[in-house]
C-alpha positions as CSV (number, residue, x, y, z in Angstrom):
1,M,110.2,102.8,102.0
2,R,109.3,100.1,104.5
3,V,105.9,98.6,104.8
4,V,104.4,96.9,107.6
5,Q,100.7,96.0,108.2
6,V,99.2,95.0,111.6
7,Q,95.1,95.0,112.0
8,H,93.8,97.4,109.8
9,I,96.8,99.7,109.6
10,V,99.5,99.9,107.4
11,Q,102.6,101.6,108.4
12,L,105.0,103.4,105.7
13,T,108.3,104.5,106.7
14,F,110.5,106.6,104.6
15,L,114.1,107.0,105.7
16,P,113.8,104.0,108.3
17,R,117.4,103.5,109.0
18,L,118.4,107.3,109.2
19,F,115.3,109.4,110.3
20,P,112.2,107.5,110.2
21,V,109.1,109.2,109.2
22,N,105.9,107.3,109.4
23,C,102.3,107.8,107.7
24,Y,99.5,105.0,107.8
25,L,97.0,103.6,105.4
26,V,94.0,102.6,107.4
27,Q,91.8,100.1,105.8
28,E,88.0,100.9,105.3
29,K,85.5,99.1,103.4
30,E,84.8,101.7,101.1
31,G,88.5,102.6,100.7
32,L,91.6,104.0,102.5
33,T,92.3,106.9,104.8
34,L,95.8,108.2,104.7
35,I,97.0,109.6,108.4
36,D,99.9,112.0,107.5
37,A,101.4,113.0,104.4
38,G,105.3,112.4,105.3
39,L,108.0,114.2,103.3
40,P,107.7,116.0,100.1
41,Y,108.8,113.1,98.1
42,S,106.6,110.7,99.6
43,A,103.5,111.1,97.1
44,D,104.9,108.2,95.1
45,G,105.5,105.7,97.4
46,I,102.2,106.4,99.2
47,E,100.3,106.0,96.1
48,K,102.0,102.9,95.3
49,A,101.4,101.2,98.4
50,A,97.6,102.0,98.0
51,A,97.6,100.5,94.9
52,R,99.1,97.4,96.1
53,M,96.0,97.4,98.6
54,G,93.5,97.9,95.7
55,Q,91.7,100.6,97.3
56,P,91.4,104.3,96.6
57,I,92.6,106.8,99.1
58,L,89.4,108.9,100.0
59,R,90.8,110.9,102.9
60,I,94.1,112.6,104.3
61,V,94.0,113.2,108.1
62,L,96.9,115.2,109.8
63,T,97.5,114.6,113.2
64,H,99.8,117.9,113.3
65,A,101.1,120.7,111.0
66,H,104.8,119.9,111.2
67,E,106.5,119.6,108.0
68,D,107.5,115.9,108.1
69,H,103.9,115.1,108.7
70,V,102.4,117.3,105.8
71,G,105.1,117.1,103.0
72,A,103.6,115.5,100.3
73,L,100.0,116.9,101.0
74,D,100.1,119.4,97.9
75,K,101.1,116.9,95.8
76,L,98.7,114.3,96.8
77,K,95.9,116.8,96.7
78,E,96.7,118.0,93.1
79,R,96.8,114.5,91.9
80,H,93.8,113.6,93.8
81,P,91.5,116.6,94.1
82,D,88.4,114.9,95.3
83,V,90.2,113.4,98.3
84,Q,88.9,115.3,101.6
85,V,91.7,116.8,103.9
86,F,91.2,116.9,107.8
87,I,93.1,118.4,110.5
88,S,92.0,119.8,114.3
89,R,90.7,123.5,114.0
90,R,93.8,124.9,116.0
91,D,96.4,123.3,113.8
92,G,94.6,124.6,110.7
93,R,96.0,127.8,111.4
94,L,99.4,126.1,112.1
95,L,99.4,124.6,108.5
96,K,98.9,128.2,107.1
97,G,102.2,129.0,108.9
98,D,100.5,130.9,111.7
99,V,102.3,130.5,114.9
100,S,100.5,132.9,117.2
101,L,99.0,131.5,120.2
102,D,95.3,131.5,121.3
103,A,94.2,133.5,124.4
104,G,94.7,131.1,127.6
105,E,97.6,129.3,126.0
106,P,100.6,128.9,127.5
107,N,103.3,131.5,126.4
108,T,105.6,129.0,125.2
109,P,106.7,129.2,121.5
110,I,105.6,126.5,118.8
111,R,108.6,124.6,118.0
112,G,109.3,122.4,115.0
113,S,109.3,122.7,111.4
114,V,106.1,124.8,110.9
115,P,105.3,124.7,107.2
116,K,105.5,127.7,105.4
117,N,103.9,127.5,101.7
118,I,101.2,124.7,101.9
119,R,98.5,125.5,99.4
120,T,96.1,122.8,100.3
121,Q,93.1,124.1,102.6
122,P,91.6,121.7,104.8
123,D,88.0,120.3,103.9
124,V,87.2,119.5,107.4
125,L,88.7,121.2,110.5
126,L,88.2,118.4,113.4
127,Q,87.1,118.8,117.2
128,E,87.2,116.4,119.9
129,G,85.0,113.1,119.5
130,D,84.4,113.7,115.7
131,H,84.5,110.6,113.7
132,V,86.3,110.0,110.2
133,G,85.3,106.5,109.0
134,S,86.3,104.2,112.0
135,L,88.5,106.6,113.4
136,L,87.5,108.7,116.5
137,A,89.4,111.8,117.0
138,V,91.0,112.6,120.3
139,S,92.5,115.9,121.1
140,A,96.1,115.3,122.2
141,P,97.6,119.1,122.3
142,G,101.4,119.4,123.5
143,H,103.5,118.7,120.6
144,T,101.8,121.2,118.9
145,P,98.8,123.4,120.3
146,G,96.1,121.5,118.2
147,S,97.7,117.7,117.9
148,M,95.5,115.1,117.5
149,A,95.3,111.2,117.8
150,F,92.9,108.6,116.2
151,L,91.4,105.6,117.5
152,D,90.4,103.1,115.6
153,T,87.3,102.0,117.1
154,R,87.4,98.7,115.7
155,T,90.5,97.4,117.3
156,R,91.9,100.1,119.8
157,A,94.7,100.6,117.5
158,L,96.0,104.2,118.5
159,I,97.4,106.3,115.6
160,A,99.0,108.8,117.6
161,G,101.2,111.3,115.8
162,D,103.9,112.8,117.8
163,A,102.2,112.5,121.3
164,F,104.6,109.7,121.7
165,Q,107.8,108.5,120.2
166,V,108.9,105.0,119.6
167,R,112.3,105.6,117.9
168,G,115.1,105.8,120.8
169,G,112.7,104.7,123.1
170,V,109.4,105.1,124.1
171,A,108.6,108.6,125.2
172,V,106.0,111.4,125.9
173,S,106.3,113.8,123.3
174,G,109.1,116.1,125.1
175,R,110.9,113.7,127.0
176,L,114.6,114.0,125.6
177,K,115.9,110.4,124.2
178,P,119.2,111.0,123.1
179,L,119.3,108.5,120.6
180,F,116.6,110.2,118.8
181,P,115.9,113.6,120.3
182,F,114.2,115.4,117.4
183,P,110.5,115.1,118.6
184,A,111.3,116.1,122.1
185,L,113.0,119.4,120.6
186,A,110.0,120.2,118.2
187,T,107.4,119.9,121.3
188,W,105.4,123.1,122.4
189,N,104.6,122.4,125.9
190,R,105.8,119.3,128.0
191,G,103.3,119.9,130.5
192,I,100.3,119.6,128.1
193,S,102.0,116.8,126.4
194,L,102.1,114.8,129.6
195,E,98.4,115.2,130.2
196,S,97.6,114.1,126.8
197,A,99.8,111.2,127.0
198,K,97.8,110.2,130.3
199,K,94.5,111.0,128.5
200,L,95.4,108.4,125.8
201,A,96.9,105.8,127.9
202,R,92.9,105.5,129.4
203,F,91.8,104.1,126.0
204,K,94.3,101.0,126.6
205,P,95.3,100.9,123.0
206,S,96.0,97.4,121.5
207,L,98.5,99.1,119.0
208,L,100.5,102.3,119.3
209,A,101.3,103.8,115.9
210,V,103.3,107.4,116.1
211,G,104.9,109.2,113.6
212,H,108.6,108.2,114.6
213,G,109.3,104.5,115.4
214,N,108.0,100.9,114.7
215,L,104.4,99.8,115.6
216,L,104.3,98.9,119.1
217,E,101.8,95.6,119.9
218,H,100.2,95.6,123.5
219,P,101.8,98.8,124.4
220,Q,100.1,99.7,127.5
221,D,103.2,98.9,129.9
222,S,105.5,100.9,127.5
223,I,103.0,103.9,127.7
224,E,102.7,103.8,131.5
225,R,106.7,103.8,131.8
226,A,106.8,106.5,129.5
227,I,104.2,108.6,131.5
228,Q,106.3,107.6,134.8
229,E,109.6,108.8,133.1
230,M,108.0,112.0,132.0
231,E,106.4,112.8,135.4
232,G,109.8,112.3,137.0
233,Q,111.2,115.2,135.2
234,F,108.6,117.6,136.8
235,V,109.4,116.2,140.5
236,K,111.7,118.9,142.2
């Protein structure tokens, strides 16, 4: 596991050389917010990182319900039953393995590794504009119907889940990067993903933290280029 800290954000990366999977510990005065729960074996590494930081994990916040973002959720909840679990209301269904679409959603299949046997029930179903400690919840559908990003209101650091990728080249979710094609292959709806990327760009984040790839400081130019590349795919 690789550990990197920028601002209040500590990135934990599992399989950094082969298939980097990130989760994040966000420092607050009263304790830590864990964003995403990595792979099934990630629990020990997450706990060790929190112990080194000297703060308890108070919350687990999920950007979306794919297996590489919720893998250690059950184990962590079993070990820390008082920890609150947050996910968007829409992806709360996906966490249960329900891949049906809501009325009015585009009829494109939900892709990626949807969990089938998660036992943990969310404590809080998030909506746009909710606050989790210092984090502002921002609806960012596209990769999944209920994907969310989280903006640290202290520093404008943006933890964006798979709305963007950095591994293989900065890209909007759904834009295929041959060196790391997996986020694109697991994206539900590319058009909605593009609109979410534009929305997130308007926050002008100071730091971009995603599910796959290194932390990116001063990311605005890279985000704008990624959006332009994605827009080019829609031009006939």
